[in-house]
MARMI-275059 format. One record per atom (N, C-alpha, C): x, y, z; residue number from 1; atom name; residue in three letters. Coordinates in pm, 1 decimal. Each point is the difference from the previous one (the first is absolute). Last residue first. Layout:
<recs>
REC        x        y        z   n atom res
REC        X        Y        Z NUM   CA ALA
...
</recs>
This chain:
<recs>
REC        x        y        z   n atom res
REC   2561.5   1268.9  -2645.9 101    N THR
REC     12.0    -76.4   -108.9 101   CA THR
REC    101.7     12.4    -86.7 101    C THR
REC   -218.3     22.0    522.4 100    N LYS
REC     96.2     55.4    -39.4 100   CA LYS
REC     29.7    -74.1   -159.1 100    C LYS
REC   -468.2    -32.9    330.4  99    N SER
REC    127.5    -68.6    -44.9  99   CA SER
REC     65.4     98.1   -119.9  99    C SER
REC   -322.3    131.9    421.6  98    N VAL
REC     -8.1    -34.1   -193.0  98   CA VAL
REC    141.6    -31.4     20.2  98    C VAL
REC   -172.0   -113.1    445.4  97    N ASP
REC     44.4     89.5    -77.4  97   CA ASP
REC    -33.8      4.6   -119.2  97    C ASP
REC   -256.6   -218.8    500.8  96    N PRO
REC     76.7    -37.7   -141.0  96   CA PRO
REC     61.3    123.1    -29.5  96    C PRO
REC   -208.1   -154.0    436.5  95    N HIS
REC     87.5    144.2    -65.3  95   CA HIS
REC     53.7    -16.1   -128.9  95    C HIS
REC   -274.4   -222.5    483.8  94    N THR
REC     27.2    -41.0   -147.6  94   CA THR
REC     22.9    109.0    -83.4  94    C THR
REC   -162.4    -66.3    454.6  93    N ARG
REC    159.5     39.9    -20.8  93   CA ARG
REC     17.0     -6.8   -129.0  93    C ARG
REC   -480.5    -60.0     91.2  92    N TYR
REC     44.7    142.4     32.3  92   CA TYR
REC    136.2     18.7    -27.4  92    C TYR
REC   -144.9   -451.0     -2.3  91    N TRP
REC      7.0     67.9   -119.6  91   CA TRP
REC     22.5    149.3     -7.4  91    C TRP
REC     33.0   -247.6    386.0  90    N ILE
REC    115.4    -27.3    -71.5  90   CA ILE
REC    -43.2     29.3   -164.8  90    C ILE
REC   -328.1     45.7    369.1  89    N TRP
REC    185.0    122.1     66.4  89   CA TRP
REC     85.0    -44.9   -182.0  89    C TRP
REC   -403.3   -243.6     24.0  88    N LEU
REC    -15.0    163.7     -8.3  88   CA LEU
REC    114.5     47.5    -20.8  88    C LEU
REC      3.8   -427.2    156.1  87    N ASP
REC     13.5     45.4   -147.9  87   CA ASP
REC     -0.6     87.9    -33.5  87    C ASP
REC   -101.2    -40.4    449.7  86    N ASN
REC    140.5    -13.2    -22.7  86   CA ASN
REC     38.4    -34.5   -153.9  86    C ASN
REC   -449.1     49.2    175.5  85    N ILE
REC     91.4    122.3     12.8  85   CA ILE
REC    142.2     -2.9    -20.5  85    C ILE
REC   -291.7   -415.4    -45.5  84    N ILE
REC    -24.1    196.9    -92.4  84   CA ILE
REC    109.6     64.4    -11.2  84    C ILE
REC    -51.3   -345.6    351.0  83    N SER
REC    157.3     -4.8   -134.2  83   CA SER
REC    -75.3     49.7    -89.1  83    C SER
REC   -243.6     95.7    409.9  82    N ALA
REC    165.2     36.1     31.4  82   CA ALA
REC     74.9    -24.9   -156.7  82    C ALA
REC   -450.4   -156.3     26.3  81    N ARG
REC      9.6    191.6    -45.8  81   CA ARG
REC    122.5    -14.8     45.5  81    C ARG
REC    -77.1   -415.1     58.6  80    N GLU
REC     -5.2      7.8    -95.2  80   CA GLU
REC    -22.9    147.5    -86.4  80    C GLU
REC     62.6   -107.8    501.1  79    N ALA
REC    109.4    -63.3    -86.2  79   CA ALA
REC     28.0     19.3   -171.7  79    C ALA
REC   -428.3     74.1    243.8  78    N ILE
REC     67.6    130.0     78.6  78   CA ILE
REC    159.4    -55.7    -87.0  78    C ILE
REC   -333.3   -315.6    -29.1  77    N GLU
REC    -57.3    121.4    -78.4  77   CA GLU
REC    126.4     97.2    -11.6  77    C GLU
REC      6.0   -368.5    294.9  76    N GLU
REC     18.2    -55.3   -158.1  76   CA GLU
REC     -8.0    142.3    -86.6  76    C GLU
REC   -141.5     15.0    472.7  75    N ASN
REC    154.9     16.3    -11.4  75   CA ASN
REC     57.2    -43.9   -126.5  75    C ASN
REC   -444.0    -30.5     91.0  74    N LEU
REC     16.4    139.9    -43.1  74   CA LEU
REC    185.0      0.2     30.5  74    C LEU
REC   -201.9   -387.0     13.4  73    N ARG
REC    -49.1     48.6   -131.3  73   CA ARG
REC     62.9    170.9     12.2  73    C ARG
REC     79.8   -262.7    371.6  72    N CYS
REC     76.3    -47.2   -111.8  72   CA CYS
REC    -20.1     23.2   -143.9  72    C CYS
REC   -321.2    142.8    362.7  71    N CYS
REC    102.1     55.3     40.7  71   CA CYS
REC    129.4    -22.5   -131.9  71    C CYS
REC   -424.3   -222.3     19.2  70    N ILE
REC     16.8    125.7    -23.1  70   CA ILE
REC    149.5     73.6     14.6  70    C ILE
REC    -79.7   -431.1    157.7  69    N ASP
REC     -6.9     23.7   -152.5  69   CA ASP
REC      0.2    138.0    -74.4  69    C ASP
REC     10.5    -74.9    493.0  68    N PHE
REC    146.5    -15.4    -60.9  68   CA PHE
REC    -60.1     -1.6   -135.5  68    C PHE
REC   -307.8    304.2    318.1  67    N ASN
REC     25.0   -107.0    -76.5  67   CA ASN
REC     99.9    -47.8   -123.9  67    C ASN
REC    -62.8    400.9    327.0  66    N GLU
REC      2.9   -135.8     76.0  66   CA GLU
REC     19.3   -112.6    -79.6  66    C GLU
REC     77.6    564.1    -73.6  65    N GLU
REC    -55.2   -120.4    -55.5  65   CA GLU
REC     69.1   -138.0     86.3  65    C GLU
REC    113.4    500.6     59.2  64    N THR
REC    -62.2    -46.2     18.2  64   CA THR
REC    -98.0    -76.4    -28.8  64    C THR
REC    417.0    123.8   -177.1  63    N ASP
REC      3.5     49.4     84.2  63   CA ASP
REC    -92.5    -73.5    130.2  63    C ASP
REC    -12.8     -4.5   -498.4  62    N LEU
REC     30.5    -89.1     49.2  62   CA LEU
REC     59.8    -23.9    191.0  62    C LEU
REC   -213.1    362.9   -266.4  61    N GLN
REC   -100.0   -129.4     33.3  61   CA GLN
REC     85.0   -111.8     90.6  61    C GLN
REC    269.0    400.1   -150.8  60    N ALA
REC    -99.0     30.5    110.4  60   CA ALA
REC   -133.8   -135.8     36.8  60    C ALA
REC    346.2    -20.6   -364.8  59    N GLN
REC     44.2    -46.3    142.0  59   CA GLN
REC    -49.1     45.5     99.2  59    C GLN
REC   -195.6     70.2   -455.0  58    N LYS
REC      9.3   -118.2     41.3  58   CA LYS
REC    116.7    -14.0    155.8  58    C LYS
REC    -21.7    446.5   -155.9  57    N HIS
REC   -138.3   -115.4     31.1  57   CA HIS
REC    -16.1    -68.5     15.6  57    C HIS
REC    416.4    148.3   -134.0  56    N GLU
REC    -49.6     67.0    130.9  56   CA GLU
REC   -116.9    -60.2     84.2  56    C GLU
REC     96.9   -144.0   -455.4  55    N ILE
REC    106.7    -28.9     92.7  55   CA ILE
REC    -48.0     14.9    133.6  55    C ILE
REC   -193.9    269.2   -342.7  54    N ASN
REC    -68.6    -95.8    -24.1  54   CA ASN
REC     62.1    -94.0    115.9  54    C ASN
REC    250.8    380.4    -64.0  53    N ARG
REC   -133.1     62.3     27.7  53   CA ARG
REC    -91.0   -162.9     17.3  53    C ARG
REC    370.5    -54.3   -266.2  52    N GLU
REC     61.3     45.3    155.3  52   CA GLU
REC   -147.0     53.3    101.9  52    C GLU
REC    -41.6    -29.8   -474.6  51    N ILE
REC     36.6   -108.8     71.7  51   CA ILE
REC     44.0     -6.4     86.1  51    C ILE
REC    -31.8    405.2   -174.0  50    N ALA
REC   -175.3    -58.4    -26.7  50   CA ALA
REC     18.9   -125.0     80.8  50    C ALA
REC    442.2    213.8    -98.9  49    N ALA
REC   -113.1     60.6    102.9  49   CA ALA
REC   -152.7    -29.0     51.1  49    C ALA
REC    264.3   -138.7   -422.8  48    N ILE
REC     83.9    -58.2    156.8  48   CA ILE
REC   -140.6     38.8    114.9  48    C ILE
REC    -14.6    212.4   -380.3  47    N ARG
REC   -113.0   -176.9    -38.3  47   CA ARG
REC     78.1    -67.1    130.2  47    C ARG
REC    174.8    418.6    -74.1  46    N GLU
REC   -154.1     76.9     59.1  46   CA GLU
REC   -101.1   -187.2     17.1  46    C GLU
REC    499.5      7.0   -220.3  45    N PRO
REC    -38.2     36.8    185.2  45   CA PRO
REC   -124.5     15.0     79.5  45    C PRO
REC     25.6    -55.9   -518.4  44    N ILE
REC     49.6   -139.2    105.3  44   CA ILE
REC     -1.5     68.9    185.9  44    C ILE
REC    -31.2    268.0   -484.3  43    N GLN
REC   -149.8    -20.6    107.3  43   CA GLN
REC     70.0   -136.3    138.2  43    C GLN
REC    300.5    211.0   -326.1  42    N GLY
REC    -88.6     70.6     59.4  42   CA GLY
REC    -84.1    -29.7     88.7  42    C GLY
REC    205.4   -267.0   -367.5  41    N ARG
REC     39.9    -21.4    115.2  41   CA ARG
REC    -32.9    106.6    103.9  41    C ARG
REC   -258.0     42.3   -453.3  40    N ILE
REC     13.4   -133.9     98.1  40   CA ILE
REC     52.6    -43.6    161.6  40    C ILE
REC    146.0    393.0   -309.8  39    N ALA
REC   -119.9     35.9     51.9  39   CA ALA
REC    -76.6   -129.7     81.3  39    C ALA
REC    428.2   -125.8   -190.4  38    N GLU
REC     -5.1     98.2    125.8  38   CA GLU
REC    -85.3     89.4     25.2  38    C GLU
REC    -27.2   -289.4   -341.7  37    N TRP
REC    -13.9    -69.1     88.4  37   CA TRP
REC     53.7     61.3     93.6  37    C TRP
REC    -66.5    186.3   -414.4  36    N GLN
REC   -115.6    -26.0     54.2  36   CA GLN
REC     67.5    -78.0    148.7  36    C GLN
REC    335.8    168.6   -225.9  35    N ALA
REC   -124.4     91.6     68.8  35   CA ALA
REC   -104.8    -48.0     16.6  35    C ALA
REC    334.3   -270.2   -204.8  34    N LEU
REC     39.8     29.8    186.2  34   CA LEU
REC    -88.7    107.5     23.5  34    C LEU
REC    -62.6   -122.5   -432.9  33    N ILE
REC    -61.1   -137.9    102.1  33   CA ILE
REC     42.0     53.0    156.5  33    C ILE
REC    152.0    263.4   -402.1  32    N ARG
REC   -151.8     10.0     78.1  32   CA ARG
REC    -39.0   -120.4     81.5  32    C ARG
REC    401.6     25.4   -144.9  31    N SER
REC     27.6    136.2     82.7  31   CA SER
REC   -210.6     32.8     45.9  31    C SER
REC    189.5   -363.7   -246.3  30    N GLN
REC     46.2    -57.7     86.8  30   CA GLN
REC    -20.8    144.8    110.8  30    C GLN
REC    -81.7     63.8   -477.3  29    N THR
REC    -70.6   -120.4     73.1  29   CA THR
REC     28.1    -42.0    161.4  29    C THR
REC    308.3    278.3   -269.7  28    N SER
REC   -139.0     80.0    -15.6  28   CA SER
REC    -96.5    -64.0     90.8  28    C SER
REC    415.7   -249.0   -123.5  27    N THR
REC     12.0    118.5    153.2  27   CA THR
REC   -156.3     64.9     45.3  27    C THR
REC     -9.9   -492.1   -250.0  26    N GLU
REC     75.6    110.9    -25.6  26   CA GLU
REC     -2.6    106.3    109.7  26    C GLU
REC      8.4   -503.5     47.5  25    N LEU
REC    -81.9     76.0    -29.4  25   CA LEU
REC     86.6    143.5     -1.4  25    C LEU
REC    224.8   -406.7    123.8  24    N LEU
REC    -93.6     -3.2   -156.9  24   CA LEU
REC    -70.5    114.9    -17.6  24    C LEU
REC    131.6   -102.8    491.7  23    N GLU
REC     89.2     38.0   -126.4  23   CA GLU
REC     40.8     42.9   -106.1  23    C GLU
REC   -315.0   -245.8    245.8  22    N TRP
REC    -16.5    199.0     30.5  22   CA TRP
REC    132.1      6.7    -30.7  22    C TRP
REC   -258.9   -402.7   -182.5  21    N ASP
REC    110.6     38.1     93.8  21   CA ASP
REC    -12.4    108.0    -19.2  21    C ASP
REC   -442.5   -187.4   -166.6  20    N ARG
REC     91.5     47.2    -46.8  20   CA ARG
REC    120.6     10.3    109.3  20    C ARG
REC   -496.4     -1.5     75.1  19    N LYS
REC     62.5    -71.1   -117.2  19   CA LYS
REC     92.3    -17.2    -76.9  19    C LYS
REC   -146.4    156.7    536.7  18    N LEU
REC     52.2     22.8   -128.9  18   CA LEU
REC    -24.5   -112.7    -88.2  18    C LEU
REC   -265.9    200.5    457.7  17    N VAL
REC     21.7   -117.9   -125.2  17   CA VAL
REC     52.5     89.3   -112.8  17    C VAL
REC   -131.9    191.5    541.7  16    N PRO
REC     58.8     13.3   -167.4  16   CA PRO
REC      9.3   -120.0    -38.5  16    C PRO
REC   -347.4    133.3    354.8  15    N LEU
REC    120.3     31.1    -23.0  15   CA LEU
REC     43.8    -58.6   -154.8  15    C LEU
REC   -371.4    205.0    392.1  14    N LYS
REC     22.8    -69.5   -138.3  14   CA LYS
REC    138.5      9.7    -41.8  14    C LYS
REC   -296.0    -55.6    476.1  13    N ILE
REC     59.4    102.8   -122.1  13   CA ILE
REC     49.5    -53.8   -112.7  13    C ILE
REC   -167.0   -209.7    429.5  12    N GLY
REC   -114.6    110.1    -15.8  12   CA GLY
REC     52.4     83.6    -73.7  12    C GLY
REC    178.2   -423.9    121.7  11    N LEU
REC     36.0     92.7     66.9  11   CA LEU
REC    -86.0    107.4     -2.0  11    C LEU
REC   -161.0   -406.9   -161.1  10    N ARG
REC     58.6    -43.9    135.7  10   CA ARG
REC     69.0    136.2     28.0  10    C ARG
REC   -226.3      3.1   -410.0   9    N PRO
REC    -56.3    -15.1    108.8   9   CA PRO
REC     60.8     -9.6    125.2   9    C PRO
REC    205.7    211.6   -418.7   8    N ASP
REC     21.4    -91.0     68.8   8   CA ASP
REC    -93.5      4.7    117.9   8    C ASP
REC      0.2    224.1   -549.7   7    N HIS
REC    -11.1     -3.3    134.0   7   CA HIS
REC     40.7   -156.2     94.0   7    C HIS
REC    280.9    237.8   -419.3   6    N MET
REC   -156.4   -109.2     38.8   6   CA MET
REC     -4.4     14.0    164.4   6    C MET
REC    260.2    219.0   -489.9   5    N PHE
REC      9.4     15.7    191.9   5   CA PHE
REC   -154.6    -68.6     44.7   5    C PHE
REC    347.8    -13.3   -453.2   4    N LEU
REC   -132.6     18.7     10.5   4   CA LEU
REC      6.3     25.8    176.5   4    C LEU
REC    361.7     19.3   -468.0   3    N CYS
REC    -31.2    -37.3    162.6   3   CA CYS
REC   -124.3     17.2    -17.7   3    C CYS
REC    148.8     -0.1   -431.0   2    N CYS
REC     94.2    -58.0    114.6   2   CA CYS
REC    -10.8     -8.7    147.4   2    C CYS
REC   -304.0     83.5   -463.9   1    N MET
REC    -20.6     62.9    124.3   1   CA MET
REC    143.8    -94.3     45.0   1    C MET
</recs>
């Protein structure tokens, strides 16, 4: 197999891991990989929405929290989740094409 889809625990989705350069793969193999990727890619908006809900919950906690250390931890968790959303949008916008040979 020239491509595996491995679960990324940070992003919560499977990402492609190519064992050869994309351009060196047969077009039929590229098509199969793209079909799998499109199914995974379709889950990204739902994943982003779930993370956004989690951020909103943490922001609500932050609004009422008086302990400075807990506020710092909440801000750190919010920033990490925002970073995950950014990375997910990058993957969502990834549209590889079948190479023409």
